[in-house]
TORKETI-759128 format. One line per 2 residues: number of its first residue (from 1); for each residue z, y, x of N, C-alpha, C, O. Coordinates in pm, 1 decimal, decimal comma, padded with zeros to 6 digits, m for minus. Atoms other than C-alpha are relative to their C-alpha. Layout:
BEGIN
NUM) Z:Y:X:Z:Y:X:Z:Y:X:Z:Y:X ~ ...
REM end
This chain:
BEGIN
1) 00005,6:00143,4:m00024,7:m01063,2:m08071,5:m03139,6:m00113,0:m00028,2:00099,0:m00222,1:00028,1:00089,4 ~ 00099,3:00038,3:m00100,0:m01247,0:m08224,1:m02848,2:m00118,4:m00069,0:m00068,1:m00100,7:m00141,9:m00165,7
3) 00120,4:00063,7:00053,7:m01605,6:m08333,3:m02918,3:00013,3:m00152,3:00008,7:00033,4:m00207,8:00116,8 ~ m00023,7:00144,5:00005,2:m01579,9:m08696,0:m03028,8:m00127,5:m00083,6:m00007,8:m00120,4:m00205,9:00003,7
5) 00122,4:00077,9:00018,1:m01945,5:m08795,6:m03073,7:m00024,7:m00100,1:00112,2:m00062,5:m00214,1:00085,2 ~ 00022,5:00092,0:m00112,1:m01972,3:m08947,9:m02725,4:00095,8:m00118,4:m00006,6:00058,4:m00230,8:00026,8
7) m00098,0:00107,8:00012,5:m01654,7:m09149,2:m02787,7:m00039,8:m00097,0:m00111,9:m00036,1:m00218,8:m00094,3 ~ 00039,7:00085,1:00112,2:m01772,1:m09275,2:m03126,8:m00124,1:m00081,9:00034,4:m00131,2:m00200,5:00002,3
9) 00120,4:00072,8:m00039,2:m02114,9:m09366,8:m02987,6:00035,5:m00112,6:00096,4:m00018,4:m00222,8:00085,6 ~ m00041,0:00103,5:m00094,3:m01948,9:m09556,4:m02703,7:00067,2:m00116,7:m00071,3:00043,5:m00232,4:m00036,5
11) m00064,4:00107,2:00077,7:m01734,5:m09751,4:m02951,4:m00105,3:m00087,6:m00066,3:m00099,3:m00210,2:m00057,0 ~ 00103,7:00075,8:00070,5:m02039,4:m09852,7:m03154,8:m00087,8:m00076,2:00099,0:m00124,1:m00191,3:00074,4
13) 00085,7:00066,1:m00098,9:m02246,6:m09931,4:m02845,9:00066,7:m00122,0:00061,5:m00002,7:m00214,9:00103,0 ~ m00072,2:00113,0:m00058,5:m01975,5:m10169,0:m02718,9:00021,9:m00114,9:m00098,5:00059,1:m00224,8:m00057,4
15) m00016,3:00106,7:00099,6:m01959,7:m10366,8:m03044,8:m00092,8:m00116,1:00032,6:m00207,9:m00095,6:00071,0 ~ 00081,7:00119,6:m00023,5:m02084,5:m10722,3:m03004,0:m00077,5:m00039,8:m00124,6:m00164,2:m00127,0:m00119,0
17) 00071,3:00027,1:00124,9:m02202,5:m10725,7:m03365,7:m00100,2:00111,6:m00026,2:m00085,2:00223,1:00023,9 ~ 00103,2:m00097,2:00032,3:m02507,2:m10547,8:m03502,3:00055,7:00113,6:m00084,6:00132,0:00091,4:m00178,6
19) m00029,9:m00118,0:00080,2:m02460,9:m10194,3:m03632,1:m00132,1:00073,4:m00019,1:m00194,3:00118,0:00077,4 ~ 00122,6:m00071,3:00035,1:m02757,6:m10037,7:m03812,1:00040,5:00111,3:m00095,3:00091,0:00085,0:m00204,4
21) m00038,1:m00115,5:00080,3:m02701,5:m09685,8:m03946,3:m00124,3:00056,4:m00066,8:m00228,4:00074,3:m00003,6 ~ 00112,3:m00051,1:00078,9:m02924,8:m09550,2:m04223,2:00036,0:00129,7:m00070,2:00151,3:00153,8:m00105,7
23) m00014,8:m00121,5:00079,2:m02975,8:m09216,3:m04391,5:m00003,8:m00037,7:m00148,2:m00027,0:m00153,5:m00182,9 ~ 00006,4:00026,1:00144,0:m02963,4:m09183,0:m04769,5:m00142,5:m00027,7:m00047,0:m00163,3:m00077,6:m00157,7
25) 00139,8:00031,2:00030,8:m03343,3:m09209,7:m04763,5:m00037,9:m00136,9:00056,5:m00155,1:m00174,7:00057,1 ~ 00014,2:00136,1:m00052,9:m03294,0:m09556,8:m04606,3:m00073,1:m00005,1:00133,7:m00120,6:m00111,2:00174,2
27) 00059,5:m00003,0:m00133,2:m03436,2:m09445,1:m04270,5:00102,3:m00051,4:00100,3:00217,2:m00007,5:00101,1 ~ m00086,6:00050,3:m00106,7:m03289,7:m09639,8:m03979,2:00009,1:00110,8:00104,5:m00090,3:00145,4:00168,3
29) m00015,6:m00110,6:m00094,2:m03144,4:m09362,8:m03763,7:00069,4:m00042,8:00129,2:00067,8:00030,8:00227,9 ~ m00066,3:00047,8:m00121,5:m02948,1:m09571,6:m03513,3:00017,8:m00151,0:m00006,7:00048,4:m00206,5:m00112,3
31) m00031,1:00141,8:m00016,6:m02918,4:m09929,4:m03390,9:00075,7:m00013,4:00130,9:00031,3:00037,7:00233,7 ~ m00071,6:00020,8:m00125,9:m02657,4:m10031,8:m03137,0:m00073,2:m00108,7:00080,8:m00159,7:m00177,3:00026,4
33) 00068,7:00100,6:m00082,6:m02765,9:m10257,5:m02845,4:00002,7:m00140,7:m00060,5:m00095,4:m00214,2:m00048,6 ~ m00006,8:00133,5:00061,3:m02646,8:m10570,0:m03031,3:m00102,1:m00013,0:m00112,7:m00164,6:m00118,1:m00127,2
35) 00098,0:00002,9:00109,6:m02864,7:m10481,7:m03332,7:m00141,9:m00004,4:00055,5:m00226,4:m00078,3:00005,1 ~ 00133,8:00000,7:m00061,1:m03166,0:m10408,4:m03113,4:m00034,4:m00140,2:00048,2:m00146,3:m00187,4:00028,5
37) 00022,2:00136,9:m00047,3:m03126,9:m10751,4:m02955,1:m00013,4:m00097,1:m00117,6:m00103,4:m00181,0:m00118,8 ~ m00001,1:00090,3:00114,8:m03050,4:m10927,6:m03286,0:m00129,0:00009,7:m00081,8:m00177,1:m00090,7:m00134,3
39) 00120,5:m00020,1:00081,2:m03355,1:m10778,3:m03459,4:m00125,8:00014,2:00085,3:m00224,3:00072,8:00040,4 ~ 00114,3:m00010,4:m00091,6:m03593,0:m10806,1:m03161,3:m00127,3:m00060,0:m00060,3:m00235,7:m00003,9:m00044,0
41) 00118,3:00064,8:00058,3:m03826,4:m11043,1:m03348,4:m00060,5:00082,7:m00112,5:m00177,1:00064,2:m00147,5 ~ 00049,5:m00086,7:00108,0:m03858,3:m10782,8:m03625,5:m00042,6:00137,4:00051,4:m00086,1:00222,7:m00026,0
43) 00042,1:m00127,1:m00057,1:m03930,3:m10497,5:m03386,1:00104,3:00066,5:00086,6:00071,7:00156,3:00164,2 ~ m00106,0:m00055,5:m00084,5:m03593,9:m10417,9:m03226,5:00008,4:00150,6:m00009,5:00012,5:00206,7:m00119,0
45) m00017,1:m00145,6:m00006,4:m03565,9:m10057,0:m03115,8:m00111,0:00075,4:m00074,4:m00089,0:00187,3:m00120,7 ~ 00111,3:m00063,3:00071,4:m03906,0:m09977,9:m03273,3:00029,4:00018,4:m00148,6:m00041,4:00092,7:m00216,6
47) m00036,9:m00016,7:00140,7:m03735,6:m10009,9:m03614,3:00066,0:00135,8:m00026,4:00068,3:00182,4:m00140,3 ~ m00062,9:m00131,2:00016,6:m03553,6:m09680,1:m03553,3:m00106,4:00099,1:m00046,6:m00214,2:00110,0:00011,7
49) 00094,5:m00093,5:00061,0:m03720,7:m09416,1:m03767,3:m00077,9:m00060,2:m00115,1:m00146,6:00011,2:m00188,1 ~ 00070,6:00068,8:00108,9:m03859,0:m09676,3:m04008,0:00094,3:m00019,2:m00119,3:00215,3:00000,8:m00108,3
51) m00078,8:00024,2:00119,6:m03742,4:m09757,9:m04358,3:00065,3:m00137,6:00003,9:m00000,4:m00238,1:00030,9 ~ m00070,3:00127,4:00011,0:m03478,0:m10025,8:m04392,4:m00059,7:m00084,2:m00112,3:m00061,3:m00207,1:m00105,1
53) 00054,8:00071,2:00115,9:m03641,1:m10114,2:m04723,6:m00123,0:m00082,3:00036,6:m00152,6:m00181,5:m00030,1 ~ 00117,3:00076,1:m00044,7:m03953,0:m10233,3:m04538,2:00039,9:m00134,1:00060,5:m00043,9:m00222,7:00076,7
55) m00049,5:00123,3:m00061,7:m03735,9:m10505,5:m04382,7:00053,6:m00099,2:m00103,1:00095,5:m00209,1:m00066,9 ~ m00060,2:00082,1:00104,2:m03623,0:m10649,4:m04717,6:m00096,9:m00023,3:m00115,8:m00196,1:00047,8:m00131,5
57) 00082,1:00029,1:00117,3:m03770,9:m10801,9:m05030,0:00039,5:00094,1:m00115,2:00143,1:00160,1:m00107,3 ~ m00028,1:m00091,8:00110,6:m03783,8:m10609,2:m05361,6:00138,1:m00018,4:m00063,8:00202,1:00080,1:m00100,7
59) m00132,8:00022,5:00059,7:m03466,7:m10772,8:m05498,4:00110,1:00056,6:00089,5:00203,7:00120,0:00040,9 ~ m00097,9:m00056,6:m00093,5:m03270,2:m10682,6:m05184,9:m00003,7:00152,1:m00002,4:00100,8:00217,2:00001,2
61) 00012,9:m00145,9:00005,3:m03407,0:m10327,7:m05198,6:00069,3:00056,7:m00123,4:00133,4:00161,6:m00117,0 ~ m00066,0:m00042,6:00124,2:m03285,1:m10297,9:m05557,1:00151,8:m00000,8:00018,7:00220,9:00092,4:m00022,5
63) m00145,4:00012,0:m00023,5:m02937,7:m10415,9:m05453,1:00048,9:00108,4:00096,2:00155,0:00167,1:00075,1 ~ m00037,0:m00104,2:m00095,7:m02928,6:m10177,1:m05156,6:00012,7:00133,9:m00071,8:00110,2:00206,4:m00051,8
65) m00005,5:m00127,0:00072,0:m03008,7:m09883,5:m05384,1:00116,9:00003,2:m00098,1:00179,0:00108,0:m00116,0 ~ m00115,9:00006,2:00090,6:m02745,2:m09998,9:m05636,4:00128,8:00031,5:00075,2:00214,5:00104,1:00024,7
67) m00120,5:m00025,8:m00079,2:m02482,2:m09995,7:m05362,1:00006,8:00147,1:00039,8:00112,8:00208,7:00028,9 ~ 00000,8:m00141,5:m00038,1:m02586,6:m09650,3:m05238,7:00035,1:00087,8:m00120,0:00109,4:00184,9:m00106,1
69) m00034,1:m00075,4:00121,8:m02569,8:m09520,2:m05596,6:00149,1:m00011,7:m00031,2:00211,9:00085,9:m00072,4 ~ m00143,6:00021,4:00022,6:m02221,0:m09671,4:m05631,0:00081,5:00082,9:00099,1:00180,7:00145,1:00061,0
71) m00067,4:m00083,5:m00100,0:m02113,9:m09503,9:m05303,8:00000,7:00146,1:m00045,7:00102,1:00215,0:m00034,9 ~ 00015,0:m00140,1:00039,4:m02242,4:m09171,6:m05439,9:00083,0:00035,4:m00123,7:00116,6:00151,9:m00144,5
73) m00069,5:m00025,1:00126,2:m02057,3:m09209,8:m05770,4:00144,8:00043,3:00017,1:00198,4:00111,4:m00070,3 ~ m00142,3:m00031,2:m00017,1:m01704,8:m09172,9:m05626,0:00036,8:m00010,4:00147,4:m00006,3:m00103,6:00215,3
75) m00036,7:00001,0:m00142,3:m01552,5:m09090,2:m05286,2:00086,4:m00119,7:00037,6:00100,7:m00150,5:00155,9 ~ m00080,8:00118,7:m00030,4:m01328,0:m09395,9:m05316,2:m00085,6:m00126,0:00013,2:m00034,5:m00231,3:00051,5
77) 00092,2:00113,7:m00010,9:m01634,1:m09626,2:m05323,1:m00058,6:00000,5:00140,5:m00148,6:00079,2:00169,9 ~ 00038,8:m00008,0:m00140,5:m01680,9:m09705,6:m04954,5:m00041,0:m00129,6:00067,5:m00095,8:m00125,1:00177,6
79) 00039,2:00125,3:m00064,3:m01737,4:m10074,5:m04883,2:m00030,6:m00104,8:m00107,1:00040,3:m00117,2:m00206,9 ~ 00041,4:00105,8:00092,0:m01917,1:m10359,9:m05058,2:m00032,2:m00125,1:00082,3:m00106,8:m00119,5:00180,1
81) 00029,6:00129,9:m00061,1:m01921,7:m10726,1:m04956,0:m00133,9:m00045,2:m00056,2:m00146,7:m00066,2:m00176,8 ~ 00135,1:00027,9:00049,1:m02291,6:m10814,4:m04974,0:m00046,3:m00143,7:00019,2:m00129,2:m00192,7:m00057,4
83) 00046,8:00138,0:m00019,3:m02331,9:m11164,4:m04833,7:00085,3:m00074,5:00101,2:00162,5:m00016,5:00177,6 ~ m00059,2:00088,4:m00099,7:m02205,3:m11459,0:m04636,2:m00113,6:m00079,6:00060,0:m00194,6:m00136,7:m00013,1
85) 00102,1:00075,7:m00070,5:m02428,4:m11619,1:m04374,3:00067,8:m00125,0:00056,2:00139,3:m00117,6:00156,2 ~ m00065,6:00124,3:m00041,0:m02317,4:m11982,4:m04341,1:m00045,5:m00045,6:00138,3:00034,4:m00098,0:00215,9
87) 00052,9:00043,4:m00129,3:m02543,1:m12051,7:m04042,8:00071,3:00071,4:00114,7:00100,6:00010,2:00217,4 ~ m00067,2:m00077,7:m00104,2:m02376,9:m11773,8:m03841,3:00148,9:00018,2:m00028,6:00219,7:00081,2:00049,9
89) m00139,9:m00009,1:00039,2:m02040,3:m11801,2:m04020,9:00050,5:00144,5:00003,0:00148,4:00177,3:00070,0 ~ m00038,3:m00141,0:00000,1:m02022,7:m11430,3:m04093,9:m00008,9:00059,2:m00139,9:m00087,4:00015,1:m00223,8
91) 00003,1:m00080,7:00121,2:m01952,2:m11189,7:m04377,1:m00077,9:00126,9:00032,3:m00072,8:00177,0:00144,7 ~ 00077,8:m00121,5:m00017,5:m02180,3:m10889,5:m04427,0:00040,7:00099,7:m00108,1:00055,9:00064,4:m00225,1
93) m00043,4:m00107,7:00088,9:m02079,1:m10557,1:m04582,2:m00093,9:00118,9:00014,9:m00157,2:00136,1:00119,0 ~ 00058,3:m00134,0:m00009,8:m02240,0:m10222,6:m04661,5:00116,7:00097,1:m00005,2:00207,4:00082,0:m00087,1
95) m00109,5:m00095,0:m00012,7:m02016,3:m09930,3:m04566,1:m00055,1:00142,0:m00012,4:m00153,8:00177,0:00052,4 ~ 00040,1:m00139,2:00018,2:m02047,1:m09568,0:m04680,1:00035,5:00082,6:00122,7:00137,9:00059,5:00187,0
97) m00028,1:m00098,7:m00104,3:m02067,9:m09291,5:m04421,9:00012,2:00135,9:m00067,9:m00076,2:00177,2:m00143,0 ~ m00027,4:m00128,5:00064,8:m01917,9:m08958,4:m04527,5:00030,5:00105,7:00104,9:00083,8:00075,9:00211,8
99) m00030,4:m00109,5:m00091,6:m01891,7:m08618,6:m04363,4:00144,8:00045,2:m00019,5:00219,2:m00015,9:m00096,2 ~ m00139,0:m00046,7:00004,2:m01568,5:m08421,0:m04318,4:00043,0:00048,5:m00138,1:00162,5:00060,3:m00165,2
101) m00030,9:m00043,1:00137,0:m01591,1:m08301,4:m04680,9:m00016,4:m00114,3:m00100,2:m00017,6:m00091,9:m00221,3 ~ 00013,9:00122,5:00079,6:m01634,2:m08660,8:m04809,4:m00135,1:m00013,0:m00071,1:m00150,7:m00096,4:m00160,3
103) 00134,4:00011,6:00055,9:m02000,6:m08603,1:m04897,0:m00068,3:m00121,5:00061,9:m00063,1:m00140,7:00183,4 ~ 00072,8:00117,5:m00047,9:m02204,9:m08923,2:m04869,5:m00119,4:00045,6:00083,7:m00201,6:00124,6:00037,5
105) 00110,1:m00039,0:m00088,6:m02443,4:m08888,4:m04574,7:m00085,1:m00118,8:00044,5:m00192,0:m00099,4:00102,5 ~ 00074,9:00117,6:m00039,8:m02558,2:m09246,5:m04516,5:00083,6:m00124,9:m00018,6:00184,2:m00124,9:m00089,6
107) m00071,6:00127,6:00010,2:m02446,6:m09605,0:m04480,3:m00035,0:m00085,8:00120,4:m00131,1:m00059,7:00192,8 ~ 00033,7:00097,0:m00104,7:m02434,0:m09891,2:m04236,2:00037,6:m00139,3:m00045,4:00116,6:m00158,2:m00137,9
109) m00027,8:00140,3:00026,5:m02427,7:m10267,6:m04240,1:00099,0:m00048,0:00104,9:00081,4:m00024,9:00224,6 ~ m00106,3:00049,1:m00087,3:m02118,9:m10431,4:m04094,5:00004,0:m00152,6:m00006,5:00002,0:m00210,8:m00114,9
111) m00006,9:00145,5:m00009,3:m02102,5:m10792,9:m03976,4:00137,3:m00038,4:00053,7:00185,1:00020,3:00150,7 ~ m00128,0:00052,1:m00049,4:m01775,0:m10980,4:m03935,6:m00011,0:m00151,3:00011,2:m00026,4:m00222,1:m00088,2
113) 00008,1:00143,7:m00024,9:m01785,7:m11322,3:m03777,0:00135,0:m00064,7:m00024,2:00239,5:m00006,6:00005,1 ~ m00122,9:00072,9:00031,9:m01531,3:m11580,8:m03886,8:00042,9:m00095,2:00110,0:00153,4:m00149,2:00105,2
115) m00034,7:00092,7:m00107,9:m01538,6:m11790,1:m03570,6:00112,5:00058,3:00085,0:00117,6:00178,6:00110,4 ~ m00108,2:m00042,3:m00088,4:m01230,2:m11775,8:m03354,9:m00058,5:00043,9:00133,7:m00155,0:m00015,0:00182,3
117) 00043,9:m00050,1:m00130,3:m01274,7:m11579,5:m03032,6:00014,7:m00109,2:00104,9:00114,7:m00181,0:00106,9 ~ m00004,4:00100,8:m00106,6:m01355,2:m11801,9:m02734,3:00036,1:00061,3:00135,1:00062,9:m00011,0:00231,0
119) m00036,7:m00067,8:m00123,6:m01281,6:m11541,7:m02467,9:00148,5:m00024,1:00028,6:00230,5:m00025,5:m00063,3 ~ m00139,9:00019,3:m00037,5:m00959,7:m11603,8:m02275,5:00073,9:00132,6:m00009,4:00015,1:00238,4:00012,9
121) m00081,6:m00121,0:00002,5:m00675,4:m11355,7:m02320,4:m00002,7:00068,4:00136,6:00014,8:00003,0:00239,4 ~ m00002,2:m00084,2:m00120,1:m00697,0:m11076,6:m02062,7:m00080,1:m00056,7:00115,8:m00041,1:m00042,6:00231,7
123) 00087,7:00054,1:m00104,6:m00976,2:m11251,0:m01873,1:m00085,1:00113,2:00055,7:m00181,5:00155,7:m00008,0 ~ 00069,6:m00114,1:m00059,9:m01096,3:m10975,4:m01640,7:m00071,1:m00038,1:00128,3:m00100,8:00047,9:00211,3
125) 00068,5:00044,5:m00122,7:m01263,0:m11184,2:m01373,3:m00149,6:00007,2:m00013,8:m00222,0:m00026,6:00079,9
REM end
């Protein structure tokens, strides 16, 4: 199989929503350009290599660990709806990351905006 890492990275880098990937030790190992921009006031790219838990309060940290434990409990446990942000009209999820043998290797936060797209169909100008 052709090496796909460059393709997968390109997909994530093109996302308009924030993607923050963490190890099981909660270390931020990757932020796509949208996340770096979105979290600029909190440090942006400098957050890579730091603990995600340092960015949250103790109650949130407890919930994050509960979700990771749930992911680890069964290979079918892969996505949890964690919040709705009314100001930005978006849903937020935690998603398990697994290797080719279904072993849990990390997680990421996924944002889905509810606003209708404003871009015109096939607008390539």
